SERO-4910 file (N, C-alpha, C, O; in steps of 0.05 Angstrom, whole numbers):
BEGIN
 pado doro    nc1    nc2    nc3   cac1   cac2   cac3    cc1    cc2    cc3    oc1    oc2    oc3
  Met    A   -233    -90   -649   -231   -102   -623   -240    -82   -602   -233    -59   -604
  Ala    A   -255    -91   -582   -264    -73   -561   -241    -63   -544   -220    -76   -541
  Ser    A   -244    -39   -534   -224    -26   -517   -220    -42   -491   -240    -49   -478
  Arg    A   -195    -47   -483   -190    -62   -459   -188    -43   -435   -167    -36   -426
  Ile    A   -212    -35   -427   -214    -13   -407   -231    -23   -383   -251    -38   -387
  Val    A   -224    -16   -359   -240    -21   -335   -247      5   -323   -230     22   -318
  Val    A   -273     10   -319   -283     35   -308   -287     32   -278   -298     12   -269
  Ile    A   -277     52   -263   -280     52   -234   -292     78   -225   -278     98   -223
  Pro    A   -319     78   -221   -332    104   -215   -322    116   -189   -316    102   -170
  Thr    A   -320    143   -188   -311    157   -165   -334    173   -154   -356    175   -166
  Arg    A   -330    186   -131   -351    203   -119   -356    227   -136   -338    238   -148
  Arg    A   -381    236   -137   -389    259   -153   -379    284   -140   -374    285   -116
  Ala    A   -377    306   -156   -369    332   -145   -392    344   -130   -415    336   -134
  His    A   -386    364   -113   -407    376    -96   -417    402   -106   -439    410    -98
  Ser    A   -402    417   -122   -412    443   -132   -416    442   -162   -407    424   -176
  Asn    A   -432    461   -172   -438    462   -201   -412    464   -218   -409    449   -237
  His    A   -395    483   -211   -371    486   -227   -353    462   -226   -340    455   -245
  Ala    A   -351    449   -202   -334    425   -199   -346    402   -216   -331    386   -227
  Glu    A   -373    400   -216   -385    378   -232   -382    383   -262   -377    364   -277
  Val    A   -383    408   -271   -379    414   -299   -349    408   -306   -344    396   -327
  Ala    A   -331    416   -289   -303    411   -294   -298    380   -295   -283    371   -312
  Arg    A   -310    366   -277   -307    337   -277   -318    324   -303   -304    307   -314
  Ser    A   -341    333   -312   -353    322   -336   -335    327   -360   -330    309   -377
  Ile    A   -326    352   -363   -309    359   -386   -282    345   -383   -271    335   -403
  Gly    A   -272    344   -359   -246    330   -354   -247    301   -362   -229    291   -375
  Ile    A   -269    287   -355   -272    259   -362   -274    256   -393   -262    238   -404
  Asp    A   -288    274   -406   -291    273   -435   -263    277   -448   -258    264   -468
  Ile    A   -247    294   -437   -220    298   -448   -203    274   -445   -191    264   -464
  Ile    A   -203    263   -420   -186    239   -414   -195    215   -430   -179    199   -439
  Ala    A   -222    213   -434   -232    190   -450   -228    193   -480   -233    175   -495
  Gly    A   -219    217   -488   -213    221   -517   -237    232   -533   -235    234   -557
  Arg    A   -258    239   -519   -281    250   -533   -275    279   -543   -286    288   -563
  Tyr    A   -257    292   -530   -245    317   -540   -215    311   -543   -201    309   -523
  Ala    A   -206    308   -567   -178    300   -572   -159    324   -567   -167    347   -566
  Glu    A   -134    317   -564   -113    337   -561   -114    357   -585   -115    348   -608
  Gly    A   -112    382   -578   -113    403   -599   -141    411   -608   -144    429   -624
  Thr    A   -161    397   -597   -189    403   -605   -199    428   -590   -193    432   -566
  Arg    A   -214    444   -604   -226    468   -591   -253    459   -579   -269    446   -592
  Leu    A   -258    467   -554   -283    460   -541   -306    476   -554   -301    497   -566
  Pro    A   -331    467   -552   -353    482   -562   -354    510   -548   -341    513   -527
  Gly    A   -368    529   -560   -369    556   -549   -385    557   -523   -398    537   -515
  Asp    A   -383    580   -509   -397    583   -484   -427    579   -485   -438    566   -468
  Thr    A   -439    588   -507   -468    585   -509   -476    556   -510   -495    548   -496
  Glu    A   -461    540   -526   -468    512   -528   -463    497   -501   -479    481   -493
  Leu    A   -441    504   -488   -434    490   -463   -452    497   -440   -460    480   -425
  Thr    A   -459    523   -438   -478    531   -417   -505    517   -421   -518    510   -401
  Ser    A   -514    515   -446   -539    501   -452   -536    471   -446   -555    459   -435
  Met    A   -514    460   -453   -509    431   -449   -510    424   -419   -522    403   -412
  Phe    A   -498    440   -402   -496    434   -373   -517    448   -357   -521    441   -333
  Gly    A   -532    467   -369   -552    481   -354   -541    498   -332   -552    500   -310
  Val    A   -519    512   -338   -506    529   -318   -502    557   -330   -505    561   -354
  Ser    A   -494    576   -312   -489    603   -321   -461    606   -333   -444    588   -329
  Arg    A   -456    628   -346   -429    633   -357   -408    634   -335   -386    623   -339
  Pro    A   -413    648   -313   -393    649   -291   -386    621   -281   -362    615   -275
  Val    A   -406    603   -279   -400    575   -270   -383    561   -291   -364    547   -284
  Leu    A   -389    564   -316   -374    552   -337   -345    562   -337   -326    547   -340
  Arg    A   -342    588   -334   -315    600   -335   -298    590   -311   -274    586   -314
  Glu    A   -311    587   -288   -297    576   -265   -288    547   -270   -266    539   -262
  Ser    A   -305    532   -284   -298    505   -291   -274    504   -310   -256    488   -306
  Val    A   -274    521   -329   -252    523   -349   -226    531   -335   -205    520   -340
  Lys    A   -228    550   -316   -204    558   -301   -193    534   -285   -168    531   -284
  Thr    A   -210    518   -274   -201    494   -260   -186    475   -278   -165    465   -270
  Leu    A   -196    471   -302   -184    452   -321   -158    464   -332   -139    449   -339
  Val    A   -157    490   -335   -132    503   -344   -110    499   -323    -88    493   -329
  Ala    A   -118    503   -297    -99    500   -276    -88    471   -274    -65    467   -265
  Lys    A   -104    452   -282    -95    424   -280    -81    415   -306    -72    392   -308
  Gly    A    -78    433   -325    -62    428   -349    -78    415   -371    -65    407   -392
  Leu    A   -104    411   -369   -120    398   -389   -128    417   -412   -132    408   -435
  Leu    A   -131    443   -406   -141    462   -425   -122    486   -426   -107    492   -407
  Thr    A   -123    500   -448   -111    527   -451   -130    545   -465   -146    536   -482
  Thr    A   -130    570   -458   -147    590   -471   -130    608   -488   -110    618   -479
  Lys    A   -138    613   -513   -123    629   -531   -141    651   -543   -164    645   -552
  Ala    A   -132    675   -544   -147    697   -556   -153    691   -586   -135    682   -600
  Arg    A   -177    696   -594   -186    691   -622   -186    662   -630   -191    656   -654
  Val    A   -179    644   -612   -180    615   -618   -201    601   -602   -217    585   -612
  Gly    A   -201    607   -575   -220    594   -558   -206    576   -538   -182    580   -532
  Thr    A   -221    557   -527   -210    539   -507   -202    513   -520   -219    500   -533
  Val    A   -177    505   -517   -166    483   -532   -155    462   -513   -144    468   -492
  Val    A   -159    436   -520   -148    414   -504   -118    412   -507   -108    412   -530
  Arg    A   -104    411   -485    -75    410   -486    -65    381   -491    -81    362   -487
  Glu    A    -41    378   -499    -29    351   -503    -27    337   -476    -23    350   -455
  Arg    A    -29    311   -477    -30    295   -452     -5    299   -434     -8    298   -410
  Val    A     18    304   -446     42    308   -430     40    332   -412     56    335   -393
  Ala    A     22    351   -418     19    375   -402      0    371   -378      0    388   -360
  Trp    A    -14    349   -377    -33    344   -356    -19    339   -329      2    326   -329
  Asn    A    -30    349   -308    -18    345   -281    -28    318   -270    -49    316   -258
  Met    A    -12    297   -275    -20    270   -267    -18    265   -237    -27    245   -227
  Phe    A     -7    284   -222     -6    282   -193    -30    295   -180    -33    294   -156
  Asp    A    -47    308   -196    -71    322   -185    -92    301   -178    -97    282   -193
  Ala    A   -104    304   -154   -123    285   -145   -147    282   -164   -156    259   -169
  Asp    A   -157    304   -174   -180    303   -192   -173    289   -219   -188    273   -229
  Val    A   -150    296   -230   -142    284   -255   -139    254   -252   -147    239   -270
  Leu    A   -127    245   -230   -125    216   -226   -153    204   -223   -158    182   -234
  Ala    A   -171    216   -208   -198    206   -204   -213    205   -230   -228    186   -235
  Trp    A   -210    225   -247   -224    226   -273   -214    203   -291   -229    193   -307
  His    A   -189    196   -289   -179    173   -304   -194    148   -296   -201    131   -313
  Leu    A   -199    144   -270   -214    120   -261   -242    121   -272   -253    100   -280
  Asp    A   -254    145   -273   -281    148   -284   -282    143   -315   -300    130   -325
  Ala    A   -261    152   -328   -260    150   -358   -255    121   -366   -262    113   -388
  Gly    A   -241    106   -349   -234     79   -355   -204     75   -357   -190     89   -372
  Ile    A   -194     56   -342   -165     51   -341   -159     24   -353   -175      6   -353
  Asp    A   -135     22   -364   -125     -3   -376   -100    -12   -362    -91      1   -343
  Lys    A    -89    -33   -371    -65    -45   -358    -42    -25   -359    -26    -23   -340
  Arg    A    -39    -10   -380    -17     10   -382    -19     30   -360      1     37   -347
  Phe    A    -43     40   -355    -47     60   -334    -40     48   -306    -26     61   -290
  Leu    A    -49     24   -301    -43     11   -276    -13      6   -273     -2     10   -251
  Asp    A      0     -2   -295     29     -7   -294     43     19   -289     63     20   -274
  Asp    A     34     41   -301     47     67   -296     45     75   -267     64     85   -255
  Leu    A     21     71   -255     17     77   -227     36     60   -210     49     70   -191
  Ala    A     38     34   -216     56     17   -201     85     25   -203    100     24   -184
  Glu    A     93     33   -227    121     41   -231    128     66   -215    150     67   -204
  Ile    A    111     85   -214    117    109   -198    117    102   -169    133    113   -153
  Arg    A    100     84   -160    100     75   -132    126     60   -126    139     64   -105
  Leu    A    135     43   -145    160     28   -140    184     47   -140    204     41   -126
  Ala    A    182     69   -154    204     89   -154    205    104   -128    227    115   -121
  Val    A    183    106   -113    182    124    -90    177    109    -63    192    113    -44
  Glu    A    157     92    -62    149     80    -37    169     63    -23    172     65      2
  Pro    A    184     46    -37    205     30    -23    226     48    -10    234     43     13
  Arg    A    234     69    -24    253     88    -12    241    103     11    254    108     31
  Ala    A    215    110      9    201    122     31    201    104     56    204    114     78
  Ala    A    196     78     51    196     59     74    224     57     87    226     56    111
  Ala    A    245     57     70    272     57     81    278     82     97    290     80    119
  Leu    A    270    105     86    275    130    101    258    130    127    268    140    148
  Ala    A    234    119    126    217    119    150    231    102    172    229    109    195
  Ala    A    245     81    164    259     64    183    281     80    197    288     74    220
  Met    A    291    101    184    312    117    196    301    141    211    312    150    231
  Gln    A    279    152    201    269    178    210    245    176    229    239    196    243
  Arg    A    232    153    230    206    151    244    208    160    273    228    156    287
  Ser    A    185    171    282    182    178    310    164    157    324    152    140    310
  Glu    A    162    158    350    143    140    363    115    144    354     99    126    353
  Gly    A    108    170    349     81    176    339     76    163    312     54    153    307
  Asp    A     96    163    294     94    151    268     89    120    271     71    109    258
  Ile    A    104    108    288    101     79    292     73     72    303     61     53    294
  Ala    A     64     89    322     37     84    333     16     87    311     -4     72    311
  Glu    A     19    106    293      0    110    272      0     86    253    -22     77    245
  Leu    A     23     76    246     25     53    228     12     28    241     -1     13    228
  Arg    A     17     25    267      5      2    281    -25      4    283    -39    -16    281
  Arg    A    -35     29    286    -64     32    287    -76     25    259    -97     11    258
  Ala    A    -63     33    238    -73     26    211    -72     -5    207    -91    -16    196
  Met    A    -51    -17    217    -49    -46    215    -71    -60    231    -82    -80    221
  Asp    A    -76    -51    254    -98    -62    271   -125    -60    257   -141    -78    257
  Arg    A   -130    -37    244   -155    -33    229   -157    -52    206   -178    -63    201
  Met    A   -135    -57    192   -135    -76    169   -142   -104    179   -157   -118    166
  Arg    A   -132   -111    202   -137   -138    213   -166   -141    222   -178   -162    220
  Lys    A   -178   -119    231   -205   -120    242   -226   -120    220   -248   -132    223
  Glu    A   -221   -106    197   -242   -102    177   -242   -124    156   -221   -137    151
  Ala    A   -265   -129    144   -268   -148    122   -252   -138     98   -251   -114     93
  Ser    A   -239   -156     84   -221   -149     62   -234   -134     39   -221   -119     25
  Asp    A   -260   -137     36   -274   -124     14   -290    -99     24   -308    -90     10
  Ser    A   -283    -89     47   -298    -66     58   -283    -40     53   -258    -40     49
  Ala    A   -298    -19     53   -285      8     49   -267     14     72   -247     28     68
  Asp    A   -273      5     96   -256     10    119   -229     -3    116   -209      8    125
  Phe    A   -229    -27    105   -203    -41    100   -186    -24     80   -162    -21     84
  Ala    A   -199    -15     59   -185      1     39   -174     27     51   -152     35     45
  Asp    A   -190     40     68   -182     64     81   -158     59    100   -140     76    101
  Ala    A   -159     37    114   -136     30    132   -111     25    116    -89     32    124
  Asp    A   -114     11     94    -91      5     76    -79     31     66    -54     35     67
  Leu    A    -96     50     57    -86     76     48    -73     91     71    -51    103     67
  Ala    A    -85     90     94    -73    104    117    -45     94    124    -28    109    131
  Leu    A    -41     68    121    -15     57    127      6     67    107     28     75    114
  His    A     -1     66     81     18     75     60     24    105     62     47    113     59
  Val    A      3    121     67      7    149     71     24    154     96     40    173     97
  Gly    A     19    138    117     34    141    141     63    135    137     80    148    150
  Val    A     70    116    120     98    110    113    111    134    100    133    142    107
  Ala    A     96    145     80    107    169     66    111    192     86    131    207     84
  Arg    A     93    196    104     95    217    124    119    212    143    134    231    149
  Ala    A    123    187    151    144    180    169    172    183    156    192    184    170
  Ser    A    172    183    129    198    186    115    211    213    120    235    215    118
  Gly    A    194    232    127    205    259    132    210    275    107    220    298    109
  Asn    A    204    263     84    210    276     58    184    289     48    164    274     43
  Leu    A    183    315     45    159    329     37    150    321      9    126    320      4
  Phe    A    168    315     -9    161    307    -36    147    279    -36    128    275    -50
  Met    A    157    261    -19    145    235    -17    117    236     -6     99    221    -13
  Arg    A    114    255     13     87    258     24     67    268      3     43    262      4
  Ser    A     77    282    -16     60    294    -36     49    275    -57     31    282    -73
  Ile    A     59    250    -58     48    231    -77     25    215    -66     18    194    -77
  Gly    A     14    225    -43     -8    210    -31    -31    206    -50    -44    185    -49
  His    A    -37    224    -68    -59    221    -87    -53    198   -107    -71    184   -115
  Val    A    -28    195   -114    -20    173   -132    -25    146   -118    -36    128   -129
  Ile    A    -15    145    -93    -19    121    -77    -49    115    -74    -57     92    -77
  Glu    A    -65    135    -68    -94    131    -65   -106    120    -90   -122    101    -89
  Ala    A   -100    132   -113   -112    123   -138   -104     94   -144   -120     78   -152
  Ala    A    -78     87   -139    -69     60   -144    -82     40   -126    -91     19   -135
  Leu    A    -84     46   -100    -96     28    -81   -126     25    -86   -137      3    -84
  Arg    A   -139     47    -93   -167     46    -99   -174     29   -123   -192     13   -122
  Ala    A   -158     32   -144   -162     16   -168   -156    -13   -161   -172    -31   -169
  Ser    A   -135    -19   -148   -128    -46   -141   -149    -59   -123   -156    -82   -127
  Phe    A   -158    -44   -104   -178    -54    -85   -205    -61    -99   -217    -82    -95
  Leu    A   -214    -42   -116   -239    -46   -130   -238    -67   -151   -258    -80   -157
  Leu    A   -214    -71   -163   -211    -92   -183   -210   -119   -171   -221   -138   -181
  Ser    A   -195   -121   -148   -191   -148   -136   -183   -145   -107   -159   -147   -101
  Ala    A   -202   -140    -90   -197   -140    -61   -187   -168    -53   -196   -188    -64
  Pro    A   -169   -169    -33   -158   -195    -25   -178   -211     -7   -173   -214     17
  Val    A   -199   -220    -19   -220   -233     -4   -215   -262      2   -224   -273     22
  Glu    A   -199   -275    -15   -192   -303     -9   -174   -305     16   -156   -288     19
  Pro    A   -179   -324     34   -163   -325     59   -133   -324     54   -119   -311     69
  Glu    A   -123   -338     34    -94   -339     29    -85   -311     20    -63   -302     29
  Asp    A   -100   -298      3    -93   -271     -6    -93   -251     17    -75   -235     20
  Arg    A   -114   -253     34   -116   -235     57    -92   -238     75    -80   -219     84
  Glu    A    -85   -264     81    -62   -268     99    -36   -258     88    -19   -248    103
  Thr    A    -33   -261     62     -8   -251     49     -7   -221     51     14   -210     57
  Val    A    -30   -207     45    -30   -178     47    -24   -169     76     -8   -151     79
  Leu    A    -37   -181     95    -33   -173    123     -4   -179    132      8   -162    145
  Leu    A      6   -202    124     33   -210    132     54   -190    123     71   -181    138
  Trp    A     52   -182     97     73   -165     86     69   -136     94     89   -121     95
  His    A     45   -127     99     41   -100    110     53    -99    138     65    -80    147
  Gln    A     48   -121    153     60   -122    180     90   -122    179    103   -110    196
  Lys    A    102   -135    159    131   -134    156    141   -106    151    162    -98    162
  Ile    A    126    -90    136    133    -62    132    134    -47    159    154    -34    165
  Val    A    113    -50    174    111    -36    200    133    -45    219    146    -29    232
  Asp    A    137    -72    220    157    -82    239    185    -73    231    202    -66    248
  Ala    A    191    -73    205    217    -64    196    222    -35    202    244    -27    210
  Ile    A    202    -18    198    204     10    204    208     14    234    225     30    242
  Ala    A    193      0    250    196      3    279    223     -6    288    234      5    307
  Ala    A    235    -27    275    261    -37    283    284    -21    271    307    -26    278
  Gly    A    278     -2    254    299     13    241    314     -2    220    337      4    213
  Asp    A    301    -23    208    314    -40    188    307    -30    160    286    -37    149
  Thr    A    324    -14    149    318     -1    124    315    -20    101    297    -17     84
  Glu    A    333    -40     99    332    -59     77    306    -76     77    294    -80     57
  Ser    A    299    -85    101    274   -102    103    250    -85     97    231    -94     84
  Ala    A    250    -60    106    227    -42    100    225    -37     70    203    -38     59
  Phe    A    247    -33     57    248    -29     28    237    -53     13    219    -51     -4
  Gln    A    247    -77     20    240   -101      6    211   -109     11    197   -119     -7
  Ala    A    201   -104     35    173   -111     42    154    -93     26    133   -103     16
  Met    A    161    -68     22    144    -50      6    144    -58    -23    123    -58    -36
  Val    A    167    -66    -33    169    -76    -61    150   -100    -65    135   -101    -84
  Phe    A    151   -119    -45    134   -142    -47    104   -135    -47     89   -145    -63
  Val    A     97   -116    -29     69   -108    -27     59    -96    -53     36   -102    -62
  Ile    A     75    -79    -66     66    -67    -91     64    -88   -113     45    -88   -128
  His    A     84   -105   -115     83   -126   -136     60   -145   -131     47   -155   -150
  Asn    A     54   -151   -106     32   -169   -100      5   -157   -108    -12   -171   -119
  Gly    A      2   -131   -104    -22   -117   -113    -25   -118   -143    -47   -122   -154
  Met    A     -2   -114   -157     -2   -115   -186    -11   -143   -196    -27   -145   -215
  Ser    A     -1   -164   -184     -7   -191   -193    -37   -198   -188    -48   -213   -203
  Arg    A    -49   -186   -167    -77   -192   -161    -95   -179   -182   -113   -191   -192
  His    A    -90   -153   -188   -109   -139   -206   -103   -144   -235   -120   -139   -252
  Glu    A    -80   -155   -241    -73   -160   -270    -92   -180   -282   -101   -177   -305
  Gly    A    -98   -201   -267   -117   -221   -277   -144   -210   -282   -158   -218   -301
  Thr    A   -153   -191   -265   -179   -178   -269   -181   -162   -295   -201   -163   -309
  Val    A   -159   -147   -301   -159   -132   -325   -159   -150   -349   -172   -144   -369
  Ile    A   -144   -172   -348   -143   -191   -371   -170   -203   -375   -180   -206   -397
  Glu    A   -184   -210   -353   -210   -222   -355   -230   -202   -367   -247   -210   -384
  Ala    A   -228   -177   -359   -246   -156   -371   -241   -153   -400   -259   -150   -416
  Ala    A   -215   -154   -408   -209   -151   -436   -219   -175   -453   -230   -171   -475
  Met    A   -217   -199   -442   -227   -222   -456   -257   -221   -458   -269   -229   -479
  Ala    A   -271   -212   -437   -300   -209   -438   -308   -189   -459   -327   -193   -474
  Ala    A   -293   -166   -461   -299   -145   -481   -296   -156   -509   -312   -151   -526
  Asp    A   -274   -172   -513   -269   -183   -540   -290   -203   -548   -297   -205   -572
  Ser    A   -301   -217   -529   -321   -238   -535   -349   -228   -535   -368   -241   -544
  Gly    A   -353   -202   -526   -379   -191   -525   -395   -198   -501   -419   -193   -499
  Asp    A   -381   -211   -481   -394   -219   -456   -397   -194   -438   -377   -182   -431
  Pro    A   -422   -187   -431   -426   -163   -415   -419   -167   -386   -419   -147   -371
  Ser    A   -414   -191   -377   -410   -196   -348   -382   -186   -340   -375   -189   -316
***
């Protein structure tokens, strides 16, 4: 049976060593280099990527720092077990989207968001400043102005969620911005709320988050965030199922 995977391409890296790290990272995440596998030697990899040894070594250092590789004397460079990977790292999350994500990955993203974002919204209702409220309202205004399938709408949506985390006053909650970004990006690209009813639902409940935070209503802020995350899950779930059915049937569309 075909793999039930949806690929979401990300922006390319800007430097040689970052692009090599990205390519190897995607291969590791996609399983082309399995856990415990030793990577090819420097000579083969430099030839494969057309780069110098210093560039390759910088790439390997990047992947070691992100938990994907380890270097061992007299053994070489080895792929680490998945549990060692830094899943909060922006690049590691982006490479998962490049390698292809399935329902399990999307569910995992949603679960970590449900564990953090509703509480962040409740804290924001207690801790927010006037500047925080103004920032959330600006993001909301941008969402209303932009087309639902535009990059500007997605950017405004992300700005609102990151703004909630910032308004919470909790440094750890602010640090999950990359997780929120990956989840929203995947959800947006899989199924942007283009239908009028979907758009109105998205706007209504994001507005409820902002209003509750502005009013200092912790419970309403918490529940509105829970609804927004679940609503996003329900929209993209059908897309993943459709992709899986197409893969099983051999339909390339």
